[in-house]
N, CA, C and O of each residue as an XYZ file, in Angstrom:
716
protein
N     -10.773     12.033    -26.170
C      -9.979     11.601    -25.452
C      -9.605     10.280    -26.163
O     -10.398      9.357    -26.351
N      -8.343     10.293    -26.526
C      -7.953      8.825    -26.931
C      -7.271      8.179    -25.764
O      -6.364      8.839    -25.257
N      -7.573      6.878    -25.190
C      -6.657      5.988    -24.393
C      -5.626      5.220    -25.246
O      -5.811      4.609    -26.299
N      -4.420      5.412    -24.487
C      -3.315      4.593    -25.196
C      -3.434      3.223    -24.560
O      -4.327      3.034    -23.735
N      -2.671      2.347    -24.856
C      -2.459      0.827    -24.132
C      -1.764      1.149    -22.795
O      -1.692      0.240    -21.969
N      -1.365      2.081    -22.572
C      -0.577      2.062    -21.005
C      -1.876      2.526    -20.204
O      -2.296      1.925    -19.215
N      -2.332      3.416    -20.630
C      -3.970      3.864    -19.999
C      -4.707      2.917    -19.723
O      -5.087      2.780    -18.560
N      -5.014      2.208    -20.517
C      -6.143      1.048    -20.487
C      -5.564      0.276    -19.653
O      -6.353     -0.056    -18.768
N      -4.319     -0.260    -19.504
C      -3.930     -1.118    -18.865
C      -3.653     -0.697    -16.938
O      -3.768     -1.437    -15.961
N      -3.320      0.564    -17.015
C      -3.526      1.308    -15.547
C      -4.924      1.465    -15.023
O      -5.127      1.377    -13.812
N      -6.008      1.718    -15.967
C      -7.075      1.397    -15.371
C      -7.909      0.223    -15.188
O      -8.704      0.137    -14.253
N      -7.702     -0.905    -16.274
C      -8.203     -1.653    -15.944
C      -7.417     -2.959    -14.920
O      -7.952     -4.030    -14.634
N      -6.381     -2.620    -14.603
C      -5.270     -3.695    -13.700
C      -6.227     -3.716    -12.301
O      -6.637     -4.821    -11.948
N      -6.590     -2.549    -11.507
C      -7.269     -2.519    -10.376
C      -8.483     -3.606    -10.655
O      -8.706     -4.548     -9.894
N      -9.150     -3.366    -11.726
C     -10.703     -4.146    -11.834
C      -9.876     -5.723    -11.628
O     -10.218     -6.583    -10.816
N      -8.726     -5.817    -12.591
C      -8.685     -7.334    -12.813
C      -8.441     -7.864    -11.190
O      -9.175     -8.711    -10.682
N      -7.442     -7.310    -10.560
C      -7.331     -7.745     -8.966
C      -8.516     -7.873     -8.338
O      -8.734     -8.980     -7.846
N      -9.406     -6.976     -8.214
C     -10.485     -6.991     -7.698
C     -11.314     -8.192     -7.947
O     -11.654     -9.003     -7.085
N     -11.669     -8.238     -9.475
C     -12.403     -9.357    -10.086
C     -11.751    -10.782     -9.654
O     -12.571    -11.688     -9.503
N     -10.526    -11.066     -9.458
C      -9.727    -12.134     -9.009
C     -10.208    -12.453     -7.545
O     -10.208    -13.651     -7.259
N     -10.637    -11.528     -6.529
C     -10.816    -11.943     -5.062
C     -12.604    -12.299     -5.440
O     -13.198    -13.332     -5.130
N     -13.098    -11.268     -6.082
C     -14.429    -11.662     -6.186
C     -14.777    -13.462     -6.766
O     -15.754    -14.137     -6.441
N     -13.954    -13.762     -7.427
C     -14.371    -15.007     -8.060
C     -13.373    -15.889     -7.149
O     -13.018    -16.811     -7.883
N     -12.829    -16.015     -6.036
C     -12.182    -16.630     -5.176
C     -13.223    -17.783     -4.806
O     -14.361    -17.547     -4.399
N     -12.740    -18.943     -4.981
C     -13.801    -20.093     -4.219
C     -13.746    -20.152     -2.656
O     -12.791    -20.008     -1.893
N     -15.215    -20.439     -2.389
C     -15.069    -20.460     -0.864
C     -15.123    -22.206     -0.398
O     -15.781    -23.124     -0.887
N     -14.360    -22.196      0.491
C     -14.276    -23.607      1.339
C     -14.620    -23.736      2.658
O     -14.754    -22.802      3.448
N     -14.777    -25.024      2.914
C     -15.369    -24.808      4.369
C     -14.779    -24.110      5.546
O     -15.447    -23.790      6.528
N     -13.380    -23.865      5.399
C     -12.724    -23.153      6.347
C     -12.706    -21.462      5.939
O     -12.229    -20.683      6.764
N     -13.169    -21.020      4.824
C     -12.992    -19.690      4.481
C     -12.469    -19.730      3.209
O     -12.079    -20.733      2.611
N     -12.480    -18.444      2.776
C     -12.026    -18.138      1.391
C     -10.453    -18.718      1.182
O      -9.558    -18.585      2.017
N     -10.333    -19.340     -0.022
C      -8.707    -19.450     -0.155
C      -8.562    -18.499     -0.962
O      -9.140    -18.228     -2.014
N      -7.352    -17.765     -0.126
C      -7.324    -16.431     -0.908
C      -5.500    -16.333     -1.091
O      -4.656    -16.474     -0.206
N      -5.286    -16.028     -2.644
C      -3.867    -16.089     -3.005
C      -3.309    -17.232     -2.674
O      -2.827    -17.474     -1.567
N      -3.350    -17.987     -3.622
C      -2.414    -19.552     -3.640
C      -1.036    -19.111     -3.878
O      -0.200    -19.886     -3.412
N      -0.658    -18.273     -4.364
C       0.905    -17.922     -4.585
C       1.224    -17.552     -3.350
O       2.083    -18.265     -2.832
N       0.699    -16.410     -2.510
C       1.258    -15.899     -1.263
C       1.010    -17.348     -0.441
O       2.094    -17.771     -0.037
N       0.196    -17.983     -0.181
C       0.014    -19.094      0.849
C       1.259    -20.212      0.621
O       1.923    -20.847      1.440
N       1.284    -20.169     -0.957
C       2.427    -21.542     -1.147
C       3.758    -20.850     -1.025
O       4.485    -21.481     -0.257
N       4.256    -19.910     -1.452
C       5.568    -19.490     -1.638
C       6.052    -18.386     -0.345
O       7.224    -18.047     -0.175
N       5.069    -17.988      0.380
C       5.535    -17.159      1.680
C       5.675    -15.928      0.948
O       5.299    -14.968      1.620
N       6.140    -15.597     -0.342
C       6.346    -14.128     -0.547
C       5.033    -13.593     -1.104
O       4.013    -14.190     -1.447
N       5.395    -12.108     -1.097
C       4.294    -11.209     -1.534
C       3.900    -11.450     -2.790
O       4.784    -11.578     -3.637
N       2.565    -11.561     -3.167
C       1.748    -11.872     -4.505
C       2.196    -10.922     -5.205
O       2.075     -9.851     -4.611
N       2.832    -10.801     -6.577
C       3.190     -9.804     -7.526
C       1.515     -9.236     -8.164
O       1.362     -8.207     -8.823
N       0.521    -10.091     -7.808
C      -0.952     -9.636     -8.344
C      -1.544     -8.852     -7.679
O      -1.844     -7.758     -8.157
N      -1.928     -9.254     -6.184
C      -2.241     -8.558     -5.012
C      -1.699     -7.815     -4.334
O      -2.165     -6.738     -3.960
N      -0.436     -8.341     -4.013
C       0.553     -7.816     -2.753
C       0.368     -8.235     -1.395
O       0.768     -7.783     -0.322
N      -0.327     -9.197     -1.710
C      -0.856     -9.891     -0.349
C       0.206    -10.841      0.322
O       0.680    -11.642     -0.483
N       0.644    -10.933      1.482
C       1.791    -11.538      1.928
C       1.330    -12.850      2.729
O       0.231    -12.684      3.256
N       1.850    -14.009      2.932
C       1.591    -15.193      3.250
C       0.502    -14.750      4.711
O      -0.609    -15.175      5.027
N       1.162    -14.004      5.183
C       0.737    -13.534      6.877
C      -0.853    -13.048      6.801
O      -1.784    -13.380      7.534
N      -0.842    -12.251      5.792
C      -2.100    -11.638      5.840
C      -3.176    -12.766      5.357
O      -4.207    -13.012      5.982
N      -2.854    -13.292      4.376
C      -3.652    -14.533      3.489
C      -4.208    -15.657      4.696
O      -5.330    -16.159      4.758
N      -3.167    -15.852      5.521
C      -3.279    -16.665      6.934
C      -4.163    -16.070      7.815
O      -5.012    -16.738      8.405
N      -4.054    -14.971      7.948
C      -4.756    -13.808      8.858
C      -6.508    -13.938      8.626
O      -7.373    -14.064      9.493
N      -6.636    -13.870      7.380
C      -7.867    -13.561      6.603
C      -8.327    -14.955      6.496
O      -9.555    -15.026      6.451
N      -7.635    -16.231      6.435
C      -8.422    -17.532      6.501
C      -8.827    -17.601      7.608
O     -10.015    -17.842      7.821
N      -7.791    -17.374      8.756
C      -8.274    -17.693     10.510
C      -7.150    -18.968     10.622
O      -7.539    -19.969     11.224
N      -5.738    -18.967     10.051
C      -4.992    -19.924     10.086
C      -3.964    -19.656     11.432
O      -3.291    -20.487     12.042
N      -4.109    -18.043     11.685
C      -3.065    -17.997     13.137
C      -3.707    -17.708     14.274
O      -3.329    -16.923     15.143
N      -4.739    -18.391     14.256
C      -5.671    -18.434     15.248
C      -6.064    -16.986     15.667
O      -5.927    -16.829     16.880
N      -6.457    -16.021     15.088
C      -6.857    -14.755     15.111
C      -7.887    -14.116     14.189
O      -7.423    -13.886     13.073
N      -8.896    -13.840     14.322
C      -9.995    -13.745     13.549
C      -9.877    -12.380     12.958
O      -9.105    -11.532     13.406
N     -10.710    -12.184     11.884
C     -10.628    -10.861     11.391
C     -11.902    -10.256     11.776
O     -12.834    -10.873     11.261
N     -12.293     -9.226     12.527
C     -13.090     -8.726     12.970
C     -13.623     -7.747     11.963
O     -12.938     -7.523     10.965
N     -14.833     -7.111     12.132
C     -15.385     -5.932     11.568
C     -14.382     -4.639     12.033
O     -13.912     -3.881     11.184
N     -14.128     -4.489     13.399
C     -13.066     -3.562     13.478
C     -11.697     -3.400     13.121
O     -11.004     -2.383     13.079
N     -11.334     -5.067     12.772
C     -10.005     -5.384     12.398
C      -9.873     -4.924     10.696
O      -8.841     -4.530     10.154
N     -11.431     -5.126      9.950
C     -11.524     -4.836      8.707
C     -11.506     -3.281      8.567
O     -11.118     -2.735      7.534
N     -11.931     -2.621      9.624
C     -12.232     -1.251      9.618
C     -10.283     -0.554      9.571
O      -9.737      0.134      8.709
N      -9.800     -1.049     10.710
C      -8.577     -0.815     10.411
C      -7.568     -1.217      9.222
O      -6.521     -0.644      8.921
N      -8.011     -2.077      8.767
C      -7.164     -2.691      7.400
C      -7.786     -1.394      5.952
O      -7.190     -0.886      5.002
N      -8.946     -1.304      6.364
C      -9.366     -0.325      5.042
C      -8.885      1.340      5.841
O      -9.019      2.257      5.031
N      -8.568      1.627      6.711
C      -7.561      2.963      6.981
C      -6.966      2.900      6.525
O      -6.786      3.760      5.664
N      -6.124      1.860      6.661
C      -4.439      1.951      6.393
C      -4.781      1.683      4.937
O      -3.742      1.912      4.318
N      -5.608      1.359      4.202
C      -5.069      1.505      2.649
C      -5.492      3.016      2.540
O      -4.834      3.680      1.739
N      -6.258      3.504      3.067
C      -6.563      4.889      2.903
C      -5.442      5.897      3.067
O      -5.128      6.900      2.426
N      -4.942      5.297      4.139
C      -3.805      6.513      4.299
C      -2.590      6.125      2.975
O      -1.964      7.005      2.385
N      -2.462      4.801      2.724
C      -1.455      4.155      1.765
C      -1.815      5.245      0.481
O      -0.860      5.819     -0.043
N      -3.128      5.505      0.011
C      -3.335      6.224     -1.063
C      -3.014      7.541     -0.808
O      -2.538      8.217     -1.720
N      -3.208      8.040      0.345
C      -2.880      9.334      1.099
C      -1.214      9.735      0.719
O      -0.764     10.716      0.127
N      -0.572      8.625      1.280
C       0.802      8.387      1.035
C       1.316      8.386     -0.318
O       2.164      9.279     -0.343
N       1.251      7.954     -1.215
C       1.263      8.487     -2.635
C       1.014      9.475     -3.185
O       1.721     10.108     -3.969
N      -0.207      9.729     -2.751
C      -0.813     11.166     -3.425
C       0.121     12.040     -3.228
O       0.373     12.806     -4.157
N       0.919     12.157     -1.896
C       1.605     13.309     -1.289
C       2.792     13.451     -2.201
O       3.251     14.435     -2.782
N       3.228     11.952     -2.153
C       4.526     12.174     -2.894
C       4.345     12.045     -4.815
O       5.344     11.975     -5.531
N       3.384     12.039     -5.196
C       2.916     12.349     -6.711
C       3.193     13.806     -6.936
O       3.938     14.378     -7.732
N       2.400     14.229     -6.030
C       2.011     15.763     -6.010
C       3.312     16.148     -5.776
O       3.720     16.980     -6.587
N       4.162     15.779     -4.850
C       5.696     16.500     -4.592
C       6.266     16.351     -5.969
O       6.863     17.315     -6.449
N       6.132     15.134     -6.721
C       7.131     15.237     -7.947
C       6.587     16.169     -8.710
O       7.315     17.060     -9.147
N       5.223     16.148     -9.014
C       4.676     17.221     -9.913
C       5.048     18.421    -10.000
O       5.347     19.028    -11.028
N       5.037     19.060     -8.180
C       5.675     20.275     -8.548
C       7.336     20.335     -8.805
O       7.896     21.282     -9.357
N       7.919     19.296     -8.364
C       9.352     19.609     -8.925
C       9.713     19.542    -10.078
O      10.637     20.254    -10.470
N       8.963     18.524    -11.038
C       8.795     18.645    -12.279
C       8.167     19.937    -13.372
O       8.372     20.074    -14.578
N       7.324     20.803    -12.407
C       6.776     21.989    -12.684
C       8.021     22.923    -12.814
O       8.315     23.560    -13.826
N       8.744     22.906    -11.573
C       9.990     23.818    -11.647
C      11.057     23.296    -12.825
O      11.984     24.096    -12.955
N      11.114     22.503    -13.433
C      12.065     22.363    -14.513
C      13.031     21.546    -13.981
O      14.181     21.614    -14.417
N      12.818     20.999    -13.351
C      13.837     19.664    -12.717
C      13.878     18.648    -13.670
O      12.917     18.532    -14.431
N      15.092     17.683    -13.778
C      15.029     16.443    -14.404
C      14.367     15.448    -13.638
O      14.227     15.719    -12.445
N      13.854     14.180    -14.108
C      13.386     13.232    -13.390
C      13.694     12.772    -12.466
O      12.947     12.805    -11.488
N      14.811     12.220    -12.429
C      15.693     11.877    -11.281
C      15.928     12.658    -10.200
O      16.083     12.239     -9.053
N      15.964     14.074    -10.640
C      16.134     15.196     -9.391
C      14.943     15.395     -8.623
O      14.806     15.522     -7.406
N      14.276     15.400     -9.364
C      12.522     15.537     -9.202
C      12.342     14.744     -8.217
O      12.276     15.202     -7.076
N      12.234     13.459     -8.453
C      12.007     12.016     -7.569
C      12.828     12.201     -6.369
O      12.194     12.462     -5.347
N      14.162     12.119     -6.269
C      14.896     12.400     -5.041
C      14.279     13.507     -4.331
O      13.761     13.335     -3.227
N      14.313     14.772     -4.983
C      13.797     15.915     -4.192
C      12.569     15.705     -3.311
O      12.324     16.015     -2.145
N      11.911     15.100     -4.221
C      10.229     14.850     -3.579
C      10.304     14.024     -2.491
O       9.635     14.444     -1.547
N      10.965     12.849     -2.261
C      11.001     12.080     -1.283
C      11.641     12.558     -0.301
O      11.313     12.196      0.830
N      12.649     13.434     -0.471
C      13.389     13.946      0.945
C      12.425     15.019      1.111
O      12.616     15.568      2.196
N      11.404     15.566      0.418
C      10.688     16.678      1.148
C       9.647     16.151      1.706
O       9.108     16.774      2.621
N       9.058     14.718      1.230
C       7.651     14.189      1.916
C       8.160     13.085      3.122
O       7.397     12.221      3.554
N       9.261     13.215      3.494
C       9.545     12.166      4.358
C       9.063     12.488      5.613
O       8.375     11.771      6.339
N       9.562     13.885      5.880
C       8.988     14.215      7.228
C       7.368     14.340      7.294
O       6.867     13.946      8.347
N       6.654     14.748      6.482
C       5.199     14.760      6.450
C       4.790     13.012      6.420
O       3.794     12.572      6.994
N       5.335     12.530      5.983
C       4.621     11.054      6.172
C       4.655     10.462      7.926
O       3.794      9.979      8.661
N       6.270     10.831      8.111
C       6.685     10.535      9.212
C       5.632     10.967     10.481
O       5.272     10.253     11.416
N       5.281     12.312     10.207
C       4.760     12.971     11.074
C       3.203     12.397     11.260
O       2.786     12.218     12.405
N       2.110     12.030      9.775
C       0.845     11.632      9.800
C       0.987     10.062     10.317
O       0.073      9.624     11.016
N       2.082      9.224     10.000
C       2.226      8.312     10.645
C       2.507      8.006     12.068
O       1.806      7.066     12.442
N       3.138      8.382     12.815
C       3.433      8.517     14.143
C       2.215      9.207     14.845
O       1.839      8.834     15.957
N       1.671     10.127     14.224
C       0.403     10.476     14.989
C      -0.688      9.394     15.159
O      -1.230      9.020     16.199
N      -0.850      9.048     14.090
C      -1.833      7.730     14.177
C      -1.158      6.525     14.787
O      -1.918      5.668     15.237
N       0.260      6.298     14.886
C       0.491      5.256     15.679
C       0.283      5.547     17.583
O       0.094      4.683     18.439
N       0.357      6.469     17.699
C       0.143      7.164     18.934
C      -1.442      7.189     19.539
O      -1.856      6.943     20.672
N      -2.026      7.519     18.520
C      -3.565      7.383     18.684
C      -3.974      5.690     18.841
O      -4.788      5.333     19.692
N      -3.408      4.867     18.058
C      -3.127      3.495     18.324
C      -3.015      2.910     19.387
O      -3.620      1.928     19.814
N      -2.274      3.483     19.801
C      -1.279      3.050     21.318
C      -2.400      3.339     22.254
O      -2.654      2.521     23.138
N      -3.130      4.495     22.129
C      -4.234      4.870     23.194
C      -5.356      3.804     23.266
O      -5.984      3.389     24.240
N      -5.414      3.538     22.180
C      -6.575      2.583     21.498
C      -6.342      0.993     21.990
O      -7.149      0.157     22.394
N      -5.714      0.969     21.900
C      -4.859     -0.571     22.343
C      -4.777     -0.557     24.117
O      -5.182     -1.395     24.923
N      -3.997      0.918     24.355
C      -3.895      0.494     25.893
C      -5.376      0.738     26.878
O      -5.482      0.145     27.952
N      -6.229      1.462     26.485
C      -7.424      1.937     26.757
C      -8.880      1.022     26.308
O     -10.033      1.148     26.720
N      -8.375      0.199     25.434
C      -9.839     -0.219     24.678
C      -9.829     -2.035     25.332
O      -9.118     -2.611     26.155
N     -10.787     -2.394     24.625
C     -11.003     -3.637     25.167
C     -11.152     -4.496     23.692
O     -11.359     -4.007     22.582
N     -10.988     -5.836     24.024
C     -11.475     -6.834     22.753
C     -11.450     -6.090     21.031
O     -10.360     -5.802     20.537
N     -12.685     -5.858     20.297
C     -12.795     -5.092     19.198
C     -11.959     -4.027     18.958
O     -11.428     -3.906     17.854
N     -11.755     -3.166     19.930
C     -10.531     -1.907     20.022
C      -9.407     -2.014     19.746
O      -8.886     -1.292     18.896
N      -8.651     -3.104     20.511
C      -7.624     -3.634     20.631
C      -7.430     -4.088     19.241
O      -6.498     -3.637     18.576
N      -8.345     -5.048     18.715
C      -8.018     -5.483     17.110
C      -7.750     -4.615     16.165
O      -6.802     -4.604     15.379
N      -9.106     -3.491     16.339
C      -8.845     -2.360     15.677
C      -7.367     -1.682     15.306
O      -6.808     -1.378     14.252
N      -6.950     -1.588     17.039
C      -5.500     -0.473     17.170
C      -4.259     -1.765     16.680
O      -3.139     -1.376     16.348
N      -4.526     -3.006     16.678
C      -3.353     -3.779     16.412
C      -3.318     -3.979     14.609
O      -2.289     -4.246     13.988
N      -4.198     -3.851     14.206
C      -4.614     -4.111     12.440
C      -3.748     -2.564     12.164
O      -2.568     -2.556     11.815
N      -4.679     -1.103     12.420
C      -4.223     -0.469     12.460
C      -2.183     -0.154     12.503
O      -1.578      0.343     11.553
N      -1.649     -0.510     13.563
C      -0.368     -0.536     13.819
C       0.302     -1.056     12.888
O       1.184     -0.471     12.258
N      -0.078     -2.259     12.714
C       0.568     -3.310     11.572
C       0.328     -2.664     10.131
O       1.253     -2.681      9.320
N      -0.629     -2.221      9.878
C      -0.764     -1.822      8.589
C       0.080     -0.150      8.260
O       0.492      0.190      7.151
N       0.195      0.868      9.802
C       0.978      1.654      9.245
C       1.984      1.517      9.237
O       2.492      2.173      8.328
N       3.068      0.658     10.114
C       4.087      0.233     10.047
C       4.707     -0.306      8.198
O       5.654      0.197      7.593
N       3.918     -1.278      7.779
C       4.024     -1.399      6.678
C       3.787     -0.524      5.730
O       4.557     -0.591      4.772
N       2.851      0.386      5.686
C       2.654      1.238      4.911
C       4.047      2.477      4.860
O       4.623      2.958      3.884
N       4.223      2.676      6.147
C       5.315      3.830      6.126
C       6.715      3.160      5.313
O       7.394      3.889      4.590
N       6.979      2.044      5.468
C       8.009      1.274      4.859
C       7.902      1.234      3.429
O       8.820      1.428      2.633
N       6.480      0.918      3.121
C       6.361      0.527      1.573
C       6.283      2.362      0.658
O       6.656      2.722     -0.458
N       5.665      3.053      1.734
C       5.930      4.483      0.751
C       7.184      4.997      0.545
O       7.503      5.654     -0.446
N       8.010      4.667      1.603
C       9.082      5.428      1.445
C      10.498      4.669      1.137
O      11.571      5.221      0.897
N      10.261      3.412      1.198
C      11.382      2.644      0.589
C      11.243      2.207     -0.837
O      11.878      2.587     -1.821
N       9.935      1.018     -0.707
C       9.575      0.516     -1.665
C       8.981      1.502     -3.019
O       9.291      1.289     -4.191
N       8.295      2.333     -2.665
C       7.976      3.231     -3.943
C       9.093      4.267     -4.531
O       8.893      4.779     -5.633
N      10.274      4.570     -3.784
C      11.320      4.964     -4.380
C      12.337      3.956     -5.311
O      12.977      4.109     -6.352
N      12.151      2.997     -4.482
C      13.106      1.612     -5.208
C      12.308      1.464     -6.662
O      12.990      1.208     -7.654
N      10.868      1.622     -6.794
C      10.185      1.504     -8.263
C      10.809      2.620     -8.922
O      11.688      2.443     -9.766
N      10.377      3.831     -8.562
C      10.902      4.921     -9.134
C      12.296      4.770     -9.882
O      12.512      4.929    -11.084
N      13.193      4.423     -8.870
C      14.755      4.281     -9.547
C      14.582      3.287    -10.518
O      14.864      3.647    -11.661
N      14.236      2.257    -10.391
C      14.173      1.002    -11.372
C      13.621      1.613    -12.719
O      14.156      1.420    -13.811
N      12.539      2.336    -12.522
C      11.976      3.001    -13.650
C      12.933      3.877    -14.483
O      13.190      3.721    -15.677
N      13.426      4.842    -13.642
C      14.267      5.831    -14.391
C      15.367      5.379    -14.692
O      15.875      6.014    -15.617
N      16.263      4.154    -14.140
C      17.068      3.338    -14.649
C      17.182      2.953    -16.270
O      18.121      3.023    -17.063
N      16.041      2.593    -16.376
C      15.591      1.976    -17.907
C      15.276      3.075    -18.927
O      15.110      2.767    -20.107
N      15.201      4.179    -18.570
C      14.914      5.583    -19.317
C      15.768      6.294    -19.888
O      16.548      6.757    -19.056
N      16.028      6.649    -21.073
C      17.069      7.378    -21.683
C      17.473      8.904    -20.877
O      16.825      9.275    -19.899
N      18.309      9.484    -21.285
C      18.237     10.912    -20.580
C      17.064     11.965    -21.106
O      16.536     12.798    -20.370
N      16.779     11.795    -22.386
C      15.865     12.297    -22.911
C      14.523     12.154    -22.459
O      13.860     13.184    -22.337
N      14.014     11.063    -22.191
C      12.499     10.693    -21.488
C      12.206     11.724    -20.522
O      13.060     12.362    -19.905
N      11.064     11.844    -20.430
C      10.250     12.211    -19.160
C       9.617     11.641    -18.281
O       9.110     10.621    -18.749
N       9.398     11.774    -17.292
C       8.527     11.102    -16.037
C       7.105     11.302    -16.183
O       6.594     12.381    -15.883
N       6.471     10.379    -16.603
C       5.222     10.401    -16.911
C       4.108     10.250    -15.783
O       3.516      9.185    -15.612
N       3.822     11.598    -14.892
C       3.000     10.974    -13.687
C       1.664     12.273    -13.872
O       0.688     12.266    -13.121
């Protein structure tokens, strides 16, 4: 099996992002995380971290990232991966049905919307119960999970579709979608 330049880039880019975080210098008040996000206030194009997330991890917001908060963050990342897997599988099904790339993307997002909404609302209900009846660390887990689920739902539905649309606009009519 021969890897193309694009395949190597897809395989190595996550390693590069995690490598940057592994080499982040430590200072007295915690790690200096993503200077781009901290200085501009925008989401970092390299890691996707926002200024608020960077400040939370550094402890600048008066809230500490505890182990339950980190667990909520990791669970949110898992749900984000699951959302993208659902979207990509729907696109593959539509492409297998011999539909065009643009039609496949639009049909896939419309079919997966209710599934994503259902899974995220169910998890939000569970997080609401945890926040209502939990104490300290459990509330931190519920808060982190809620923030993560809301941003994940927005990103899965709107940002992903926008990125697909941008890619499809650059392609000619005869090119296929590589998924």
